[in-house]
SEKOL-974405 format. One record per residue: residue in one letter; x, y, z of N, C-alpha, C in turn. Coordinates in steps of 0.02 Angstrom, whole numbers, padded with zeros to 5 digits, always signed. Example, Ala and Ser with C-alpha at 12.3 -4.5 7.8 and 13.67 -1.06 7.14 Angstrom:
// SEKOL-974405
A+00660-00284+00390+00615-00225+00390+00660-00165+00390/S+00642-00112+00354+00684-00053+00357+00645+00002+00394/
END
This chain:
// SEKOL-974405
M-00206-01358+00952-00183-01341+00885-00158-01268+00884/E-00101-01257+00854-00073-01190+00850-00114-01146+00803/A-00127-01084+00825-00166-01038+00784-00128-01020+00721/S-00166-01013+00667-00136-00993+00604-00111-00921+00609/P-00050-00906+00585-00025-00838+00590-00063-00791+00544/I-00062-00727+00561-00087-00676+00516-00038-00669+00458/I-00062-00674+00397-00019-00668+00339-00032-00599+00308/A+00022-00560+00302+00015-00491+00279+00063-00478+00220/L+00035-00460+00163+00074-00441+00105+00080-00365+00102/V+00142-00340+00097+00155-00269+00091+00197-00257+00029/T+00174-00213-00015+00213-00195-00074+00253-00132-00060/G+00309-00125-00095+00354-00070-00080+00380-00075-00009/A+00395-00137+00013+00407-00151+00084+00478-00135+00107/S+00524-00120+00061+00594-00117+00081+00614-00050+00111/R+00574+00002+00103+00592+00066+00133+00530+00110+00143/G+00540+00166+00178+00487+00214+00187+00426+00186+00222/V+00368+00204+00195+00304+00183+00226+00297+00108+00227/G+00315+00074+00172+00307+00002+00169+00348-00034+00221/R+00410-00012+00230+00453-00042+00282+00424-00030+00351/A+00401+00032+00364+00374+00048+00430+00312+00007+00446/I+00267-00001+00397+00206-00040+00408+00224-00114+00418/S+00272-00139+00379+00294-00208+00386+00319-00222+00457/L+00359-00176+00483+00386-00186+00551+00331-00182+00604/E+00283-00136+00595+00228-00131+00643+00187-00195+00643/L+00172-00222+00584+00134-00284+00580+00173-00342+00609/A+00238-00344+00597+00280-00397+00625+00279-00395+00701/R+00279-00335+00729+00275-00329+00803+00210-00358+00830/Q+00158-00358+00788+00094-00386+00808+00090-00462+00796/G+00145-00490+00771+00147-00562+00761+00130-00585+00691/A+00122-00539+00644+00106-00559+00575+00167-00587+00539/H+00154-00635+00496+00206-00658+00449+00203-00611+00389/I+00259-00577+00375+00260-00526+00324+00283-00555+00257/V+00242-00547+00206+00262-00562+00138+00283-00494+00108/A+00348-00484+00104+00376-00418+00087+00395-00417+00014/L+00362-00374-00024+00375-00368-00096+00408-00301-00111/A+00464-00303-00145+00499-00243-00167+00549-00262-00221/R+00575-00212-00254+00622-00225-00309+00692-00242-00286/T+00713-00216-00229+00784-00219-00209+00796-00277-00160/Q+00833-00326-00183+00847-00385-00142+00884-00367-00078/G+00936-00324-00083+00975-00307-00025+00934-00272+00029/A+00890-00226+00008+00848-00190+00057+00797-00238+00088/L+00772-00286+00049+00727-00335+00077+00762-00378+00129/E+00825-00395+00117+00862-00436+00165+00875-00397+00229/E+00886-00332+00224+00893-00291+00284+00828-00289+00323/L+00771-00284+00288+00706-00286+00321+00697-00354+00356/D+00715-00407+00322+00710-00474+00351+00749-00478+00416/D+00809-00450+00417+00849-00450+00478+00813-00413+00534/E+00783-00357+00518+00747-00318+00569+00686-00356+00595/I+00650-00389+00550+00592-00427+00571+00613-00486+00615/R+00668-00520+00597+00692-00575+00638+00715-00551+00707/A+00744-00491+00709+00765-00463+00773+00706-00450+00819/L+00648-00439+00789+00586-00430+00828+00554-00496+00849/G+00584-00551+00825+00555-00617+00838+00504-00638+00787/G+00500-00602+00731+00451-00617+00679+00480-00656+00621/Q+00439-00666+00571+00459-00703+00511+00435-00666+00449/A+00473-00674+00396+00455-00642+00332+00469-00688+00274/T+00431-00679+00222+00444-00710+00157+00460-00653+00109/L+00518-00656+00077+00541-00602+00034+00522-00616-00038/V+00494-00565-00070+00474-00570-00140+00508-00514-00179/P+00569-00525-00205+00602-00474-00245+00569-00471-00314/C+00532-00417-00326+00491-00415-00386+00471-00343-00400/D+00471-00324-00463+00442-00261-00485+00366-00271-00491/V+00327-00225-00464+00254-00234-00466+00226-00231-00537/T+00266-00210-00585+00242-00211-00654+00256-00278-00688/D+00285-00325-00652+00292-00394-00678+00226-00429-00662/F+00177-00418-00705+00109-00440-00689+00103-00516-00687/D+00142-00551-00727+00141-00625-00723+00165-00648-00654/A+00215-00613-00627+00240-00631-00560+00187-00618-00507/L+00147-00566-00516+00094-00553-00467+00041-00609-00469/D+00027-00634-00529-00019-00691-00534+00010-00752-00499/R+00074-00763-00509+00107-00821-00477+00108-00813-00401/L+00114-00751-00378+00115-00739-00306+00050-00761-00273/G-00006-00743-00304-00070-00764-00277-00075-00840-00272/A-00052-00874-00324-00053-00947-00324-00007-00976-00270/A+00051-00944-00261+00098-00969-00210+00071-00959-00140/L+00039-00902-00128+00010-00890-00062-00046-00940-00048/F-00085-00955-00099-00138-01005-00091-00109-01073-00073/E-00057-01093-00108-00028-01159-00095+00002-01164-00025/R+00030-01109-00001+00064-01111+00064+00016-01101+00123/W-00030-01052+00116-00072-01035+00173-00147-01040+00159/G-00166-01038+00096-00237-01042+00078-00278-00980+00095/K-00244-00926+00114-00279-00865+00133-00229-00807+00133/L-00256-00746+00136-00216-00686+00149-00258-00642+00195/D-00229-00621+00251-00266-00582+00300-00260-00507+00288/V-00202-00485+00265-00188-00414+00257-00152-00402+00191/F-00176-00353+00154-00141-00330+00093-00133-00255+00097/V-00071-00232+00097-00056-00160+00097-00026-00142+00029/G-00065-00106-00011-00042-00083-00077-00008-00016-00070/N+00057-00019-00058+00096+00042-00043+00142+00063-00100/A+00166+00016-00140+00216+00033-00191+00189+00087-00237/G+00230+00137-00250+00209+00192-00294+00269+00230-00320/V+00259+00266-00374+00311+00309-00402+00283+00379-00413/L+00326+00428-00407+00306+00498-00416+00297+00515-00490/G+00342+00492-00531+00340+00510-00601+00363+00581-00613/P+00358+00606-00674+00383+00672-00690+00338+00727-00662/L+00368+00780-00638+00332+00841-00620+00338+00887-00680/S+00285+00889-00720+00289+00920-00786+00220+00938-00810/P+00214+00988-00855+00149+01000-00887+00126+00936-00922/L+00061+00923-00919+00034+00862-00950+00055+00855-01023/A+00055+00910-01059+00070+00907-01130+00143+00888-01144/H+00185+00892-01093+00256+00877-01102+00277+00810-01073/V+00230+00774-01043+00246+00710-01012+00261+00658-01066/D+00317+00624-01059+00336+00571-01106+00289+00511-01097/V+00271+00480-01152+00225+00423-01150+00252+00368-01105/K+00316+00354-01109+00346+00301-01069+00339+00316-00994/D+00350+00379-00975+00343+00398-00905+00271+00393-00881/W+00224+00415-00924+00153+00409-00907+00134+00336-00896/N+00154+00293-00941+00136+00223-00936+00165+00190-00874/R+00226+00211-00855+00257+00183-00795+00218+00203-00732/V+00200+00266-00727+00163+00289-00668+00096+00253-00662/V+00060+00248-00716-00005+00214-00715+00003+00140-00699/A+00055+00109-00728+00067+00038-00716+00081+00023-00643/V+00123+00064-00612+00142+00052-00542+00086+00072-00494/N+00059+00131-00503+00012+00159-00454-00059+00133-00461/V-00078+00110-00521-00147+00089-00532-00151+00016-00554/T-00122+00001-00611-00132-00066-00640-00104-00121-00596/A-00046-00110-00564-00018-00161-00520-00065-00177-00463/N-00097-00125-00436-00144-00137-00381-00206-00174-00404/W-00229-00159-00465-00285-00198-00493-00265-00270-00504/R-00205-00281-00531-00182-00350-00542-00176-00388-00475/L-00156-00352-00423-00151-00385-00358-00221-00400-00330/I-00268-00354-00338-00337-00370-00318-00361-00433-00354/R-00348-00435-00417-00369-00492-00459-00338-00557-00435/S-00274-00553-00415-00238-00612-00393-00254-00633-00321/L-00269-00583-00279-00274-00596-00207-00346-00601-00181/D-00394-00581-00222-00464-00579-00200-00488-00644-00167/P-00477-00703-00197-00501-00764-00164-00467-00776-00097/L-00404-00756-00090-00367-00766-00028-00393-00720+00027/L-00409-00659+00009-00436-00611+00058-00505-00633+00082/R-00546-00658+00036-00611-00684+00056-00605-00745+00101/A-00554-00786+00088-00544-00847+00128-00521-00832+00198/S-00494-00773+00210-00469-00755+00276-00525-00754+00328/G-00584-00729+00308-00638-00718+00355-00633-00649+00388/A-00576-00618+00383-00566-00550+00409-00513-00515+00367/G-00521-00517+00301-00472-00487+00256-00471-00411+00264/R-00411-00383+00265-00402-00311+00274-00357-00286+00218/V-00382-00235+00182-00344-00206+00126-00334-00131+00141/L-00273-00107+00129-00257-00037+00138-00217-00013+00078/F-00242+00038+00043-00206+00070-00012-00180+00138+00011/V-00118+00152-00006-00087+00216+00013-00097+00265-00045/T-00132+00319-00030-00149+00369-00081-00109+00433-00068/S-00135+00489-00092-00102+00554-00083-00155+00609-00087/G-00143+00662-00050-00186+00720-00055-00185+00751-00124/A-00131+00736-00162-00126+00762-00231-00183+00738-00275/A-00214+00681-00256-00267+00652-00297-00326+00699-00307/H-00337+00744-00260-00397+00786-00262-00380+00861-00263/K-00317+00877-00273-00298+00948-00274-00288+00975-00345/A-00274+00932-00393-00266+00952-00463-00216+01010-00470/K-00159+01003-00436-00107+01055-00440-00071+01050-00507/P-00051+01107-00535-00014+01104-00598+00051+01066-00591/F+00068+01029-00643+00131+00992-00651+00133+00926-00613/W+00082+00910-00574+00080+00847-00537+00035+00796-00572/G+00019+00806-00635-00032+00768-00669-00027+00693-00665/P+00027+00661-00689+00029+00588-00688+00018+00558-00618/Y+00052+00587-00569+00045+00561-00501-00025+00571-00474/A-00050+00633-00480-00117+00648-00453-00171+00607-00487/I-00167+00602-00553-00218+00564-00590-00216+00490-00571/S-00156+00463-00563-00150+00392-00546-00177+00379-00475/K-00165+00425-00429-00190+00416-00361-00266+00425-00358/A-00293+00470-00398-00366+00476-00402-00398+00412-00428/A-00366+00383-00478-00390+00319-00505-00385+00264-00452/L-00330+00263-00414-00322+00214-00361-00378+00221-00309/D-00394+00283-00291-00448+00294-00243-00514+00265-00268/A-00530+00279-00332-00593+00254-00361-00593+00178-00363/M-00536+00148-00379-00532+00075-00382-00541+00045-00312/A-00510+00075-00262-00516+00050-00194-00588+00053-00169/R-00621+00109-00183-00690+00116-00161-00737+00067-00198/T-00722+00055-00261-00762+00007-00299-00754-00063-00270/Y-00691-00081-00256-00678-00147-00227-00711-00153-00158/A-00707-00099-00119-00739-00100-00053-00813-00115-00058/A-00846-00084-00107-00918-00095-00116-00933-00166-00138/E-00887-00196-00175-00898-00263-00201-00889-00317-00147/V-00847-00304-00096-00831-00356-00047-00858-00340+00023/K-00899-00289+00029-00920-00266+00096-00960-00319+00133/D-00992-00365+00097-01031-00418+00130-00994-00484+00134/D-00929-00482+00119-00889-00544+00116-00833-00546+00167/G-00838-00505+00220-00787-00507+00272-00722-00472+00255/V-00722-00431+00203-00661-00396+00182-00674-00321+00188/T-00628-00284+00221-00632-00212+00223-00577-00182+00180/V-00591-00125+00150-00543-00092+00106-00539-00018+00127/M-00481+00003+00149-00472+00072+00171-00418+00105+00128/I-00421+00171+00127-00373+00212+00091-00341+00259+00141/A-00275+00267+00139-00241+00309+00188-00198+00361+00153/N-00207+00423+00174-00166+00478+00148-00114+00497+00200/P-00050+00483+00186+00001+00499+00235+00018+00573+00241/G+00003+00612+00188+00026+00681+00187+00102+00684+00181/P+00132+00742+00192+00205+00747+00187+00240+00706+00241/L+00284+00661+00220+00322+00620+00266+00396+00624+00248/R+00437+00600+00292+00509+00600+00283+00529+00538+00241/T+00515+00541+00176+00528+00485+00131+00569+00507+00071/R+00595+00458+00036+00634+00472-00024+00591+00506-00077/M+00528+00483-00085+00484+00514-00135+00471+00587-00119/R+00460+00603-00056+00449+00673-00036+00511+00715-00052/A+00570+00688-00038+00632+00725-00052+00640+00736-00127/Q+00618+00688-00167+00621+00695-00239+00574+00751-00263/A+00515+00755-00233+00467+00806-00253+00483+00875-00226/M+00512+00878-00166+00526+00941-00133+00599+00942-00110/P+00645+00949-00156+00716+00942-00139+00743+00995-00091/G+00711+01053-00086+00735+01105-00041+00707+01102+00029/E+00664+01053+00042+00630+01048+00107+00674+01014+00158/D+00671+01037+00220+00707+01005+00275+00667+00944+00297/P+00692+00883+00285+00652+00824+00302+00638+00817+00377/M+00680+00848+00418+00671+00841+00490+00611+00881+00516/T+00581+00921+00472+00520+00957+00491+00457+00915+00480/L+00466+00855+00451+00410+00813+00432+00403+00753+00479/P+00343+00725+00485+00336+00663+00523+00374+00606+00489/A+00392+00556+00528+00426+00497+00502+00375+00446+00477/P+00395+00403+00430+00349+00349+00408+00323+00307+00466/E+00365+00299+00518+00343+00259+00575+00283+00289+00611/D+00279+00356+00611+00221+00389+00643+00157+00371+00605/F+00160+00373+00540+00103+00355+00498+00085+00282+00506/A+00136+00239+00506+00124+00167+00511+00086+00148+00574/K+00104+00179+00630+00070+00164+00693-00005+00181+00688/K-00021+00235+00653-00091+00255+00646-00129+00208+00598/C-00093+00176+00552-00125+00130+00505-00141+00063+00537/L-00105+00046+00590-00112-00021+00619-00184-00039+00637/P-00223+00006+00669-00293-00012+00684-00335-00028+00623/L-00319+00003+00565-00357-00009+00504-00347-00080+00478/L-00295-00113+00503-00277-00180+00479-00292-00234+00531/A-00324-00214+00585-00341-00262+00638-00403-00302+00619/P-00408-00364+00642-00466-00406+00625-00533-00377+00646/E-00532-00336+00698-00596-00308+00723-00617-00244+00686/W-00576-00220+00638-00594-00159+00602-00656-00171+00559/R-00703-00123+00559-00766-00133+00524-00779-00081+00469/E-00749-00023+00473-00760+00028+00422-00732+00005+00355/T-00763+00028+00300-00736+00010+00234-00754+00064+00184/G-00712+00070+00132-00724+00119+00080-00714+00191+00102/R-00675+00201+00156-00665+00268+00183-00590+00287+00180/L-00577+00350+00191-00510+00377+00189-00487+00394+00260/Y-00427+00369+00278-00395+00393+00339-00344+00446+00319/D-00353+00507+00346-00310+00564+00330-00262+00575+00388/F-00199+00556+00378-00151+00561+00433-00137+00633+00455/P-00131+00682+00409-00117+00750+00433-00168+00777+00481/T-00232+00758+00473-00284+00782+00519-00306+00727+00568/D-00280+00666+00560-00298+00610+00603-00373+00598+00604/R-00403+00599+00543-00476+00592+00537-00494+00539+00486/L-00550+00505+00500-00582+00463+00449-00629+00506+00409/M-00628+00499+00343-00667+00542+00300-00705+00501+00248/D-00763+00526+00228-00801+00496+00173-00785+00531+00108/F-00792+00495+00053-00784+00524-00013-00853+00549-00037/R-00869+00610-00021-00934+00636-00041-00925+00703-00076/P-00963+00715-00128-00957+00780-00162-00981+00835-00116/P-00954+00895-00123-00977+00950-00081-01050+00967-00092/A-01085+00987-00040-01156+01003-00045-01166+01065-00088/
END
């Protein structure tokens, strides 16, 4: 009997970190469920995955379409009955502005994409991850979550909330064969970084592919750590503990 493929869902899969992680997982033989807003960019990713000899299922969807996220969980169950890997990567920077000047619409968008969408996906995918027997979850965070720098409020606050949610979920599923890790990429050569730091030379930064290679072990079936942070700039696993 042919072994069941590893099924890996990656959000924000069409470019940057999401694209790089999707390609790394495809090289390992995973079937990639690639979710992103842009159909054309998803099709380009599909071509790259096929060139590697892999397969992908394309899901053109905004992560704030919460009904679609519910349907996705049902569709994955009907097709495979499980999910082995979930990478919650999709995110937005939002406005760089004093908190008192942030528009309500912009605040709601950042929280919806960076926090609520990931909770809705946990809600939709939890039974599938438990059914895997070796479910692996990775959320992409930011060092901004714990620096409280001025003008980065919506982004930093949303990433801090994402960290707390990931750690809570890790504690809830630690005895059910599911691990949940958080990864901080630090400054990378991405569109979001260029948006935040327009005067920076991107060629001085690591590429998303460098980060993706380091994330791959966190998504392997034999990975056992959970509820911890992988910090790419220092290449260290870290605990979330208050200072002594």
